[in-house]
C-alpha positions as CSV (number, residue, x, y, z in Angstrom):
1,X,-0.2,0.0,-0.1
2,X,1.3,3.2,-1.3
3,X,1.0,6.2,1.1
4,X,2.3,8.8,-1.3
5,X,-0.1,7.6,-3.9
6,X,-3.1,8.2,-1.7
7,X,-2.0,11.7,-0.2
8,X,-0.7,13.4,-3.3
9,X,-3.2,15.6,-4.9
10,X,-5.6,15.8,-1.9
11,X,-3.0,16.2,0.7
12,X,-1.4,19.2,-1.2
13,X,-4.9,20.7,-1.7
14,X,-5.5,20.3,2.1
15,X,-2.2,21.6,3.0
16,X,-3.0,24.8,0.9
17,X,-6.6,25.2,2.6
18,X,-4.9,24.7,6.0
19,X,-2.0,27.7,5.0
20,X,-4.6,30.0,4.0
21,X,-7.1,29.5,6.5
22,X,-3.9,29.6,9.4
23,X,-2.6,32.5,7.5
24,X,-6.2,34.5,7.6
25,X,-6.3,33.5,11.5
26,X,-3.3,35.2,12.3
27,X,-3.1,38.2,9.8
28,X,-4.5,41.1,12.0
29,X,-2.2,42.8,14.4
30,X,-1.7,46.5,14.9
31,X,1.0,46.4,12.0
32,X,-1.3,44.5,9.8
33,X,-2.9,45.8,6.4
34,X,-6.5,45.4,6.3
35,X,-7.2,43.0,4.0
36,X,-9.3,45.1,1.5
37,X,-6.2,47.1,0.9
38,X,-4.5,44.4,-0.8
39,X,-5.5,44.3,-4.7
40,X,-7.8,42.2,-5.9
41,X,-6.5,40.1,-9.3
42,X,-10.1,39.5,-10.2
43,X,-10.7,43.3,-11.0
44,X,-7.4,43.4,-13.1
45,X,-6.8,42.6,-16.5
46,X,-3.7,40.6,-17.5
47,X,-1.0,43.7,-18.2
48,X,-2.3,45.5,-15.0
49,X,-1.7,42.4,-13.2
50,X,1.7,41.8,-14.6
51,X,2.8,45.4,-13.7
52,X,1.5,45.1,-10.2
53,X,3.3,42.2,-9.9
54,X,6.6,43.5,-11.1
55,X,5.9,46.7,-8.9
56,X,5.7,44.3,-5.8
57,X,9.0,42.4,-6.6
58,X,10.7,45.8,-7.1
59,X,9.5,46.4,-3.5
60,X,10.7,43.6,-1.9
61,X,14.2,43.9,-3.5
62,X,14.3,47.6,-2.6
63,X,13.2,47.2,1.2
64,X,15.7,44.6,3.0
65,X,16.3,46.7,6.0
66,X,15.0,47.3,9.8
67,X,13.3,50.4,8.8
68,X,9.7,50.6,9.7
69,X,8.9,51.7,6.2
70,X,10.9,48.8,4.6
71,X,9.1,46.7,7.0
72,X,5.8,47.4,6.4
73,X,6.3,47.8,2.7
74,X,8.0,43.9,2.5
75,X,5.0,42.5,4.6
76,X,2.6,44.1,1.9
77,X,4.2,42.7,-0.7
78,X,4.7,39.3,1.0
79,X,1.1,39.1,1.7
80,X,0.1,40.4,-2.1
81,X,1.9,37.4,-3.4
82,X,0.3,34.9,-0.7
83,X,-2.9,36.1,-1.6
84,X,-2.5,35.9,-5.1
85,X,-0.9,32.5,-5.3
86,X,-4.0,31.0,-3.9
87,X,-4.8,31.3,-7.4
88,X,-3.6,28.4,-9.0
89,X,-3.9,29.8,-12.4
90,X,-1.9,33.3,-11.5
91,X,1.1,31.2,-9.7
92,X,2.9,30.8,-13.1
93,X,2.5,34.9,-13.4
94,X,4.2,35.4,-10.1
95,X,7.0,32.9,-10.8
96,X,7.8,34.5,-14.0
97,X,7.8,38.0,-12.7
98,X,10.4,37.2,-10.6
99,X,8.9,36.9,-7.4
100,X,10.3,33.9,-6.1
101,X,14.2,35.2,-5.6
102,X,12.7,38.3,-3.8
103,X,10.8,36.4,-1.5
104,X,13.4,33.9,-0.8
105,X,15.8,36.9,0.4
106,X,13.1,38.1,2.9
107,X,13.0,34.5,4.4
108,X,16.2,36.0,6.5
109,X,16.3,39.0,8.8
110,X,17.7,42.1,7.0
111,X,21.4,42.8,8.7
112,X,21.5,43.7,12.0
113,X,22.8,46.9,13.4
114,X,21.5,47.0,16.7
115,X,18.4,48.9,15.9
116,X,14.9,48.0,16.8
117,X,13.5,45.2,15.0
118,X,9.7,46.3,13.6
119,X,7.5,43.5,12.3
120,X,10.1,40.8,13.6
121,X,9.6,37.3,12.2
122,X,6.4,38.9,10.4
123,X,7.6,39.2,7.1
124,X,9.8,35.9,7.0
125,X,6.6,34.5,7.8
126,X,4.5,35.7,5.0
127,X,7.5,35.0,2.6
128,X,7.4,31.5,3.8
129,X,3.8,31.2,3.2
130,X,3.8,32.6,-0.1
131,X,6.8,30.3,-1.4
132,X,4.8,27.4,0.4
133,X,1.9,28.2,-2.2
134,X,4.0,28.3,-5.2
135,X,5.5,24.9,-4.1
136,X,2.2,23.4,-4.5
137,X,3.0,23.0,-8.2
138,X,5.6,20.5,-8.7
139,X,7.3,22.2,-11.6
140,X,8.5,25.1,-9.1
141,X,9.7,23.0,-6.6
142,X,13.6,22.7,-7.7
143,X,13.6,26.5,-8.5
144,X,12.8,27.6,-5.3
145,X,15.1,25.3,-3.9
146,X,18.0,26.3,-6.3
147,X,17.2,30.3,-5.4
148,X,18.5,28.9,-1.7
149,X,15.3,29.0,0.1
150,X,16.2,25.7,1.9
151,X,19.0,27.3,4.7
152,X,16.8,30.2,5.3
153,X,13.9,27.6,5.9
154,X,16.0,25.7,8.2
155,X,17.2,28.7,9.7
156,X,13.6,29.6,10.6
157,X,12.9,26.8,12.2
158,X,15.8,26.9,14.3
159,X,14.3,30.4,15.8
160,X,12.7,28.4,18.3
161,X,15.8,28.4,20.3
162,X,16.2,31.9,20.6
163,X,14.2,32.1,24.2
164,X,11.2,33.7,22.6
165,X,7.5,32.6,23.0
166,X,5.9,35.2,20.8
167,X,2.8,34.1,18.5
168,X,4.8,35.9,15.5
169,X,8.0,33.4,16.0
170,X,5.8,30.8,16.6
171,X,3.8,31.3,13.1
172,X,7.2,31.6,10.9
173,X,8.4,28.7,12.3
174,X,5.1,26.8,11.5
175,X,5.3,28.3,7.7
176,X,8.7,27.4,7.3
177,X,7.7,24.0,8.6
178,X,4.7,23.8,5.6
179,X,7.0,25.2,3.3
180,X,9.7,22.7,3.4
181,X,6.4,20.0,3.3
182,X,5.4,21.2,0.3
183,X,9.1,21.8,-1.5
184,X,9.9,18.1,-0.6
185,X,6.5,16.4,-1.5
186,X,7.2,13.7,-3.7
187,X,10.5,15.0,-4.8
188,X,13.6,12.6,-3.5
189,X,16.1,14.9,-4.1
190,X,14.9,17.8,-2.1
191,X,13.8,15.3,0.8
192,X,17.6,14.7,1.0
193,X,18.9,18.4,0.3
194,X,16.7,19.3,3.6
195,X,18.6,16.7,5.4
196,X,21.8,18.1,4.1
197,X,21.1,21.7,5.1
198,X,20.4,20.2,8.8
199,X,16.3,20.8,8.5
200,X,15.5,17.4,10.3
201,X,16.9,17.9,13.9
202,X,14.9,21.2,14.6
203,X,11.7,19.6,13.0
204,X,12.4,17.0,15.6
205,X,13.0,19.3,18.4
206,X,9.5,21.4,17.1
207,X,7.6,18.1,18.1
208,X,7.8,19.4,21.8
209,X,6.7,22.7,20.9
210,X,4.3,24.2,23.4
211,X,2.2,25.6,20.2
212,X,-0.3,23.0,18.8
213,X,0.0,24.1,15.4
214,X,3.8,24.0,15.2
215,X,3.9,20.2,16.5
216,X,1.2,19.8,13.7
217,X,3.4,21.6,11.0
218,X,6.8,20.0,12.2
219,X,5.1,16.4,12.1
220,X,3.7,17.2,8.5
221,X,6.8,18.0,7.1
222,X,9.1,14.8,9.2
223,X,5.8,12.6,7.5
224,X,6.8,13.8,4.0
225,X,10.6,13.5,4.6
226,X,10.3,10.0,5.9
227,X,8.5,8.9,2.9
228,X,10.6,6.5,0.5
229,X,13.6,8.0,2.0
230,X,15.9,5.8,4.4
231,X,18.5,8.2,5.3
232,X,15.8,10.5,6.0
233,X,13.8,7.7,8.3
234,X,17.1,7.0,10.3
235,X,18.0,10.1,11.0
236,X,14.6,11.0,12.5
237,X,15.2,8.0,14.6
238,X,18.4,8.8,15.8
239,X,16.9,12.2,16.6
240,X,15.2,10.4,19.3
241,X,11.9,11.3,17.6
242,X,9.8,8.2,18.6
243,X,9.1,8.9,22.6
244,X,7.5,12.4,21.6
245,X,5.6,10.5,18.5
246,X,4.3,7.9,21.0
247,X,2.8,10.7,23.3
248,X,1.4,12.4,20.2
249,X,-0.3,9.1,19.3
250,X,-2.4,9.4,22.5
251,X,-3.2,13.5,22.1
252,X,-6.9,14.1,21.8
253,X,-6.3,16.4,19.0
254,X,-7.3,14.5,16.0
255,X,-4.9,17.0,13.8
256,X,-2.1,15.8,16.2
257,X,-2.8,12.2,16.4
258,X,-3.4,12.1,12.6
259,X,0.2,13.7,11.8
260,X,1.8,11.5,14.3
261,X,0.3,8.3,13.1
262,X,1.5,9.4,9.4
263,X,5.1,10.2,10.1
264,X,5.2,6.7,12.2
265,X,3.4,5.1,9.1
266,X,6.0,6.2,7.0
267,X,9.2,5.6,8.8
268,X,7.6,2.0,9.0
269,X,7.0,1.4,5.6
270,X,9.6,-1.4,3.9
271,X,11.9,-0.9,7.1
272,X,11.8,-3.9,9.4
273,X,14.4,-2.6,11.8
274,X,12.6,0.7,12.2
275,X,9.2,-0.8,12.4
276,X,10.6,-3.1,15.5
277,X,12.1,-0.2,16.9
278,X,8.5,1.6,16.7
279,X,6.9,-1.4,18.5
280,X,9.3,-1.5,21.2
281,X,8.8,2.0,21.8
282,X,5.0,1.2,22.6
283,X,3.2,2.5,19.4
284,X,1.0,-0.6,19.3
285,X,-1.9,0.2,22.3
286,X,-2.2,3.9,21.0
287,X,-2.6,2.7,17.3
288,X,-5.2,0.6,18.2
289,X,-7.0,3.1,20.2
290,X,-6.9,5.4,17.1
291,X,-9.2,2.9,15.0
292,X,-11.9,4.3,17.4
293,X,-11.0,8.4,17.0
294,X,-13.3,10.5,15.7
295,X,-11.1,11.5,12.7
296,X,-11.4,9.5,9.9
297,X,-7.8,10.0,8.5
298,X,-6.4,8.7,11.9
299,X,-8.6,5.7,11.7
300,X,-7.4,5.0,8.3
301,X,-3.6,5.9,8.7
302,X,-3.8,3.7,12.1
303,X,-5.4,0.7,10.1
304,X,-2.9,1.1,7.4
305,X,0.1,1.5,9.9
306,X,-1.5,-1.9,12.1
307,X,-1.4,-4.0,8.4
308,X,2.1,-3.0,8.4
309,X,2.7,-4.0,11.9
310,X,1.0,-7.3,11.3
311,X,3.5,-8.1,8.5
312,X,6.3,-8.2,10.7
313,X,5.7,-11.3,12.7
314,X,3.4,-13.7,13.7
315,X,3.4,-12.6,17.4
316,X,2.6,-9.2,16.4
317,X,-0.4,-10.4,14.3
318,X,-1.4,-12.3,17.8
319,X,-0.5,-9.2,19.8
320,X,-2.7,-6.8,17.8
321,X,-5.8,-9.1,18.1
322,X,-5.3,-9.7,21.6
323,X,-5.6,-5.9,22.1
324,X,-9.1,-5.5,20.8
325,X,-8.3,-4.5,17.1
326,X,-10.5,-6.5,15.2
327,X,-14.1,-5.3,16.3
328,X,-13.0,-1.6,15.5
329,X,-11.4,-2.8,11.8
330,X,-14.7,-4.8,11.4
331,X,-16.6,-1.9,12.2
332,X,-14.8,0.1,9.6
333,X,-15.5,-2.0,7.1
334,X,-19.1,-1.1,6.9
335,X,-17.9,2.7,6.9
336,X,-19.2,4.7,3.9
337,X,-15.5,6.1,3.6
338,X,-14.2,3.7,0.7
339,X,-10.7,4.5,2.0
340,X,-11.3,3.5,5.3
341,X,-13.1,0.3,4.2
342,X,-9.8,-0.6,1.9
343,X,-7.2,0.1,4.8
344,X,-9.6,-2.0,7.3
345,X,-9.6,-4.7,5.0
346,X,-6.0,-4.2,4.3
347,X,-5.2,-4.9,8.1
348,X,-7.7,-7.6,8.5
349,X,-5.9,-9.5,5.4
350,X,-2.6,-9.4,6.9
351,X,-3.9,-10.2,10.3
352,X,-6.3,-13.4,8.8
353,X,-2.9,-14.8,7.8
354,X,-2.4,-16.3,11.2
355,X,-4.2,-19.1,12.3
356,X,-4.8,-18.1,15.8
357,X,-6.6,-15.2,14.2
358,X,-9.0,-16.8,11.5
359,X,-11.5,-17.8,13.9
360,X,-11.8,-15.1,15.9
361,X,-12.1,-12.1,13.1
362,X,-14.9,-14.8,11.9
363,X,-16.6,-15.1,15.4
364,X,-16.6,-11.1,15.3
365,X,-18.6,-10.8,12.1
366,X,-16.0,-10.1,9.5
367,X,-17.1,-12.6,6.7
368,X,-20.4,-10.9,5.8
369,X,-19.0,-7.3,5.4
370,X,-15.9,-8.7,3.7
371,X,-18.1,-10.8,1.1
372,X,-19.8,-7.3,0.6
373,X,-16.6,-5.7,0.0
374,X,-16.2,-8.1,-3.4
375,X,-18.7,-6.1,-5.1
376,X,-16.7,-3.4,-5.0
377,X,-15.5,-1.3,-8.4
378,X,-12.3,0.0,-6.3
379,X,-9.6,-2.6,-7.6
380,X,-7.7,-2.2,-4.2
381,X,-10.6,-2.3,-2.0
382,X,-12.0,-5.5,-3.5
383,X,-8.6,-7.4,-3.5
384,X,-7.6,-6.8,0.0
385,X,-11.1,-8.2,1.3
386,X,-10.3,-11.2,-1.1
387,X,-6.9,-11.8,0.4
388,X,-8.5,-11.3,3.6
389,X,-11.1,-14.1,2.7
390,X,-8.1,-16.2,1.8
391,X,-6.7,-16.6,5.1
392,X,-9.9,-17.1,6.7
393,X,-10.5,-20.0,4.4
394,X,-7.2,-21.8,6.0
395,X,-9.0,-22.2,9.2
396,X,-11.6,-25.6,9.0
397,X,-13.6,-23.8,11.9
398,X,-14.3,-21.1,9.4
399,X,-15.5,-23.2,6.3
400,X,-19.1,-23.6,7.4
401,X,-19.7,-20.2,8.5
402,X,-18.6,-19.1,5.0
403,X,-20.6,-21.5,3.2
404,X,-24.0,-20.6,5.2
405,X,-24.0,-17.6,3.9
406,X,-23.6,-17.9,0.3
407,X,-19.7,-17.2,0.4
408,X,-18.9,-19.7,-2.4
409,X,-21.7,-18.4,-4.3
410,X,-20.1,-14.7,-4.0
411,X,-16.5,-16.2,-4.8
412,X,-17.5,-18.2,-8.1
413,X,-19.8,-15.2,-9.6
414,X,-17.9,-12.2,-8.6
415,X,-16.8,-9.4,-11.2
416,X,-13.2,-9.1,-10.3
417,X,-11.1,-6.1,-11.4
418,X,-7.5,-7.2,-11.6
419,X,-5.9,-10.8,-12.1
420,X,-4.2,-10.8,-8.9
421,X,-7.6,-10.5,-7.3
422,X,-9.2,-13.4,-9.5
423,X,-5.9,-15.7,-8.8
424,X,-6.5,-15.1,-5.1
425,X,-10.0,-16.2,-5.4
426,X,-9.3,-19.3,-7.0
427,X,-6.7,-20.4,-4.4
428,X,-9.6,-19.3,-1.8
429,X,-11.9,-21.6,-3.8
430,X,-9.2,-23.9,-3.8
431,X,-8.3,-24.1,0.0
432,X,-11.8,-24.6,0.6
433,X,-12.2,-27.6,-1.7
434,X,-9.1,-29.0,0.6
435,X,-11.0,-28.5,3.7
436,X,-14.0,-30.2,2.3
437,X,-13.6,-33.7,4.2
438,X,-13.5,-35.6,7.2
439,X,-15.2,-33.4,10.1
440,X,-15.6,-30.1,7.9
441,X,-18.0,-32.4,5.5
442,X,-19.7,-34.2,8.3
443,X,-20.8,-30.7,9.8
444,X,-21.9,-29.4,6.3
445,X,-24.4,-32.9,5.9
446,X,-25.5,-32.2,9.3
447,X,-26.0,-28.7,8.3
448,X,-27.8,-29.9,5.0
449,X,-30.3,-31.9,6.7
450,X,-31.3,-29.9,9.9
451,X,-30.4,-26.1,8.9
452,X,-33.6,-24.3,7.4
453,X,-34.1,-24.2,3.7
454,X,-32.1,-21.4,2.5
455,X,-29.0,-22.8,4.2
456,X,-29.5,-26.0,3.1
457,X,-29.6,-25.0,-0.6
458,X,-26.5,-22.8,-0.3
459,X,-24.6,-25.8,1.2
460,X,-25.6,-28.1,-1.6
461,X,-24.6,-25.6,-4.4
462,X,-21.3,-25.4,-2.3
463,X,-20.6,-28.8,-1.9
464,X,-21.4,-29.3,-6.1
465,X,-18.6,-26.6,-6.3
466,X,-16.2,-27.6,-3.8
467,X,-16.4,-31.7,-2.7
468,X,-14.6,-34.1,-4.5
469,X,-16.1,-36.8,-6.8
470,X,-15.5,-39.5,-4.4
471,X,-17.9,-37.9,-1.8
472,X,-20.7,-37.2,-4.3
473,X,-22.5,-40.2,-3.6
474,X,-22.8,-39.6,0.0
475,X,-23.5,-36.0,-0.4
476,X,-26.1,-36.1,-3.3
477,X,-27.6,-39.0,-2.8
478,X,-27.3,-40.4,0.8
479,X,-28.0,-37.1,2.1
480,X,-30.4,-35.7,-0.4
481,X,-28.4,-32.9,-1.9
482,X,-29.5,-33.7,-5.5
483,X,-33.0,-33.1,-4.4
484,X,-32.2,-29.5,-3.3
485,X,-30.3,-28.9,-6.3
486,X,-33.2,-30.0,-8.5
487,X,-35.5,-28.0,-6.2
488,X,-33.7,-24.8,-7.0
489,X,-33.8,-25.8,-11.2
490,X,-37.7,-26.1,-10.8
491,X,-38.0,-22.9,-8.5
492,X,-39.8,-19.7,-10.2
493,X,-36.9,-17.3,-9.3
494,X,-34.3,-16.7,-11.9
495,X,-31.4,-16.6,-9.4
496,X,-32.3,-19.8,-7.9
497,X,-32.4,-21.8,-11.3
498,X,-29.1,-20.4,-12.3
499,X,-27.5,-21.5,-8.7
500,X,-29.0,-24.8,-9.3
501,X,-28.3,-25.2,-13.2
502,X,-24.5,-24.0,-12.4
503,X,-24.1,-26.1,-9.7
504,X,-25.2,-29.3,-11.4
505,X,-23.5,-28.7,-14.4
506,X,-20.2,-28.3,-11.9
507,X,-21.0,-31.6,-10.3
508,X,-21.5,-33.4,-14.0
509,X,-18.4,-31.9,-15.4
510,X,-16.7,-33.5,-12.2
511,X,-18.3,-36.7,-12.5
512,X,-18.7,-37.9,-16.2
513,X,-16.3,-37.0,-19.4
514,X,-18.3,-37.4,-22.7
515,X,-15.8,-39.3,-25.1
516,X,-16.7,-40.4,-29.0
517,X,-16.5,-43.9,-27.6
518,X,-18.5,-43.2,-24.5
519,X,-19.3,-46.8,-22.8
520,X,-20.7,-48.6,-25.4
521,X,-22.1,-51.9,-24.4
522,X,-20.0,-55.0,-25.3
523,X,-21.4,-57.5,-28.0
524,X,-23.0,-60.8,-26.7
525,X,-20.7,-62.6,-29.1
526,X,-17.2,-62.2,-29.9
527,X,-16.5,-58.9,-32.4
528,X,-15.4,-60.2,-35.9
529,X,-13.9,-57.4,-38.1
530,X,-13.2,-58.7,-41.7
531,X,-11.6,-55.8,-42.7
532,X,-12.0,-52.7,-44.9
533,X,-11.2,-54.9,-48.3
534,X,-14.6,-57.0,-47.8
535,X,-16.6,-54.1,-47.6
536,X,-19.3,-54.6,-50.5
537,X,-17.1,-57.1,-52.0
538,X,-18.4,-60.2,-53.9
539,X,-15.9,-62.3,-53.2
540,X,-17.0,-65.0,-50.7
541,X,-20.4,-63.1,-50.3
542,X,-23.5,-65.2,-49.3
543,X,-25.9,-62.4,-49.0
544,X,-26.9,-59.1,-51.1
545,X,-28.7,-56.6,-50.1
546,X,-31.0,-54.0,-52.5
547,X,-30.4,-50.3,-51.2
548,X,-31.8,-47.7,-54.0
549,X,-31.9,-50.3,-56.3
550,X,-28.5,-50.9,-56.1
551,X,-26.5,-54.3,-54.6
552,X,-24.7,-54.3,-51.8
553,X,-22.6,-57.5,-51.1
554,X,-22.0,-58.6,-47.5
555,X,-21.3,-61.6,-45.4
556,X,-23.4,-63.4,-42.8
557,X,-20.7,-64.1,-40.5
558,X,-19.7,-60.5,-40.1
559,X,-23.3,-59.5,-39.8
560,X,-24.2,-62.3,-37.4
561,X,-21.4,-61.0,-34.8
562,X,-22.2,-57.4,-35.3
563,X,-25.4,-57.2,-33.5
564,X,-28.9,-59.0,-32.4
565,X,-30.9,-57.6,-34.8
566,X,-29.0,-59.1,-37.7
567,X,-28.5,-62.2,-35.7
568,X,-32.3,-62.4,-35.5
569,X,-32.5,-61.8,-39.0
570,X,-30.4,-64.7,-40.0
571,X,-31.0,-67.2,-37.3
572,X,-34.9,-66.2,-36.4
573,X,-38.0,-67.2,-38.2
574,X,-37.9,-64.1,-40.5
575,X,-38.1,-64.6,-44.4
576,X,-34.7,-62.7,-44.6
577,X,-33.0,-65.9,-43.1
578,X,-32.6,-67.9,-46.4
579,X,-33.2,-64.9,-48.7
580,X,-30.3,-64.2,-51.1
581,X,-31.4,-60.8,-52.0
582,X,-32.5,-58.5,-49.2
583,X,-34.5,-55.3,-49.8
584,X,-33.5,-52.4,-47.3
585,X,-36.3,-49.9,-48.1
586,X,-35.9,-47.0,-45.7
587,X,-32.2,-46.2,-45.5
588,X,-30.2,-44.2,-48.1
589,X,-27.2,-45.9,-50.0
590,X,-24.5,-43.8,-48.4
591,X,-26.0,-44.4,-44.8
592,X,-26.0,-48.2,-45.4
593,X,-22.8,-48.0,-47.0
594,X,-21.1,-46.3,-44.0
595,X,-22.9,-48.6,-41.6
596,X,-21.8,-51.6,-43.2
597,X,-18.3,-50.1,-43.3
598,X,-18.7,-49.9,-39.4
599,X,-19.5,-53.7,-39.1
600,X,-16.6,-54.7,-41.1
601,X,-14.0,-52.3,-39.6
602,X,-15.3,-51.5,-36.1
603,X,-14.6,-47.8,-37.1
604,X,-15.8,-45.0,-39.3
605,X,-15.3,-41.0,-39.6
606,X,-19.1,-39.6,-38.7
607,X,-19.8,-36.2,-40.4
608,X,-22.5,-34.0,-39.1
609,X,-24.5,-34.1,-42.3
610,X,-25.1,-37.8,-42.6
611,X,-25.0,-38.7,-38.4
612,X,-28.7,-38.4,-37.9
613,X,-29.7,-40.7,-40.3
614,X,-26.9,-43.0,-39.7
615,X,-28.0,-42.7,-35.8
616,X,-31.8,-44.1,-37.0
617,X,-29.8,-46.8,-38.8
618,X,-27.6,-48.0,-36.1
619,X,-30.4,-47.6,-33.7
620,X,-32.9,-50.1,-36.1
621,X,-30.1,-52.6,-36.2
622,X,-29.1,-52.5,-32.5
623,X,-25.4,-51.2,-33.3
624,X,-24.5,-49.4,-30.1
625,X,-21.3,-48.6,-30.7
626,X,-21.9,-46.7,-34.2
627,X,-24.6,-45.4,-32.3
628,X,-22.4,-43.6,-29.5
629,X,-20.4,-42.6,-32.5
630,X,-23.2,-40.6,-34.1
631,X,-24.4,-39.2,-31.0
632,X,-20.9,-37.5,-30.2
633,X,-20.8,-36.1,-33.6
634,X,-24.6,-34.9,-33.1
635,X,-23.3,-33.4,-29.7
636,X,-21.3,-31.3,-31.2
637,X,-23.7,-29.1,-33.1
638,X,-26.1,-28.8,-30.1
639,X,-26.9,-25.0,-29.9
640,X,-29.5,-22.5,-28.0
641,X,-31.5,-22.8,-31.3
642,X,-31.6,-26.5,-31.8
643,X,-31.3,-28.2,-28.0
644,X,-35.1,-28.9,-28.2
645,X,-34.9,-30.7,-31.6
646,X,-31.9,-32.3,-30.5
647,X,-33.4,-33.6,-27.0
648,X,-36.1,-34.9,-29.1
649,X,-33.9,-36.9,-31.7
650,X,-32.3,-38.5,-28.4
651,X,-35.5,-39.6,-26.9
652,X,-36.8,-40.8,-30.5
653,X,-33.7,-43.4,-31.1
654,X,-32.9,-43.9,-27.5
655,X,-30.1,-42.1,-27.6
656,X,-29.1,-42.1,-23.9
657,X,-25.5,-40.2,-24.5
658,X,-26.8,-37.6,-26.7
659,X,-29.8,-36.9,-24.4
660,X,-26.8,-36.5,-21.3
661,X,-25.1,-34.0,-23.4
662,X,-28.5,-32.1,-24.2
663,X,-28.9,-32.0,-20.6
664,X,-25.5,-30.6,-19.7
665,X,-25.6,-28.3,-22.7
666,X,-29.2,-27.0,-21.1
667,X,-27.4,-26.7,-17.4
668,X,-24.3,-25.3,-18.7
669,X,-26.0,-22.3,-21.1
670,X,-28.5,-21.4,-18.7
671,X,-28.0,-17.7,-19.1
672,X,-28.6,-18.0,-23.0
673,X,-31.7,-20.3,-22.5
674,X,-33.4,-18.5,-19.9
675,X,-34.9,-15.5,-22.1
676,X,-36.4,-18.3,-24.8
677,X,-40.2,-18.5,-23.9
678,X,-39.8,-22.3,-24.3
679,X,-37.3,-22.7,-21.5
680,X,-39.7,-23.6,-18.5
681,X,-41.6,-26.4,-20.3
682,X,-38.1,-27.8,-21.3
683,X,-37.0,-27.9,-17.9
684,X,-40.1,-29.2,-16.3
685,X,-39.4,-32.0,-18.9
686,X,-35.9,-32.7,-18.5
687,X,-35.8,-32.8,-14.7
688,X,-36.8,-36.3,-14.2
689,X,-34.2,-37.3,-16.9
690,X,-31.7,-35.0,-15.2
691,X,-32.3,-37.1,-11.7
692,X,-32.2,-40.4,-13.3
693,X,-28.8,-39.4,-15.0
694,X,-27.2,-38.1,-11.9
695,X,-28.6,-41.3,-10.1
696,X,-27.3,-43.3,-12.5
697,X,-23.7,-41.8,-12.7
698,X,-23.5,-41.4,-8.8
699,X,-24.4,-44.8,-8.0
700,X,-22.4,-46.2,-10.2
701,X,-19.5,-47.9,-8.6
702,X,-15.7,-46.4,-9.0
703,X,-13.0,-48.0,-10.3
704,X,-11.4,-48.6,-7.0
705,X,-14.3,-50.2,-5.6
706,X,-14.2,-52.4,-8.8
707,X,-11.0,-53.2,-8.4
708,X,-11.3,-54.4,-4.8
709,X,-14.4,-56.6,-5.6
């Protein structure tokens, strides 16, 4: 989780507003000009504004002394630029007008000739404030630094050591800290320059200031300087900032503890050794306490920090939970603030990776809000929720709770935004699948018998997706799971029908696979194949068929071995028994030829064009192997438009394999079929066949059972 990404633009705008509010709050004094005396940019045209900017730059450049008039004019000029810089559209004009060097010059005091110092700290404060506003635009950060601002800003920070405790000094120091914050924001080189210029030690000292606003400003600067800068982090810790930060965490002022938790978060980010120091300094309990803060920003930062603490080691995860973090984190999952939900899910996700915490999170009610977050269109939020659920699924005691509330359907049907989330969900389902055995399965089967109907159905759906085929008979036949799924299929609700259809299809796909030679029953007599060369060959032929007026030569021994129909024809009391020529009135030549080729060779290529007629012929002459080949070929052409006709074809010729293919297609393509007006009637028609299909498949002895027998 990147703190910089979350704080970039919004944080800068927030700081800009804070600077403006504080400035107005401290502006009026006996030496201040009324705000109305400052020119209003909105009332001026472009040329007039450029001219006025130029005049104030000139004023700053010519008034660097302690004289009353110079100090008064310098303050008026710095205030003008501060007011103007609040409008970001005018910042370019200020910079292009040469204001930056002039303002930087006034960050320092004029030469001290032992005279009185009117407006002491006031001009420096105004200049720092104006430069801080200009630095909101990243393209001007380096320009301001190159103009020499940093040494003067650091010197301003150090003025707190002068012993003076005036309001103007506190304001000047605060403005300097705020300007450093904006200059260093997301600029790694300037962060390092602040350290080189000696800016970190006075900022750490200012954390102990008696002025709350100075504390906030110093913490905000340290927070920025610590982000992704290891040298700065180490120096902040070496300057003994941690004890004061721990105290700030316990402050009742939301602005104070928000900045403190932000500093600590950036210190520990990707820094295991500092994370250890922070925990040893006693951060854990006050950070957990911030989960109940009235400040949502502090809650968010605290949750993120706890997630980072939880990544340290297993003991940290356990201690966080033991100290009461889970209930407020779960409550935060339901906040209207998306970032708050994301951070709490992040923390819970890390805590849930420890086996000691998993059941506790569930018992505190964590599953339902986490599942709801899977519906979010926010990718990171969705992923953090999925990761938390992945951890919870590792505990056998949580499996039934997850399934009872429909968690498996949520995971199966979710629309996940990024691939890592999809992978995480797939691993969660795999983890659940591995748990469905032993006492977990026994518990689920018990609930499937005694719980209310809604829970029973959810369990049946989940087990259809998750339990292995070796448990299917026990689950769906012995414990009536099949009845529950068929009830869903026959219900009036589309969602229930969809759930039942998907579950039945998933179960079928685990249980049986269709193939071109799908379990054709063996012939009662040993099969004899004369070979391709004897197909329609008069050599040794002892029977002739008349098909569409053409003679087809055959051999009785081959026909007798092929099916009961030909054995009845030649060994029974039919007139064909002794006939030399046998007329075949209802089969086309090419169909008959292909059928005979199968009889002589045991295999043929069945194309779709001829498959229906060949199926009818194979059914007529009881050629079960050829029927399976035809059924498989026809099954490849099943579509939404023709599935009803295909099902009728399977019924007409007792094509069991084709019928099962139709059933599987209907179950798989629920979403496409449900809009058809004939779909409800079709479902009612095939439900008995679906039941028969699954009862036959699920009660069939497994290969292991057959081998053991």
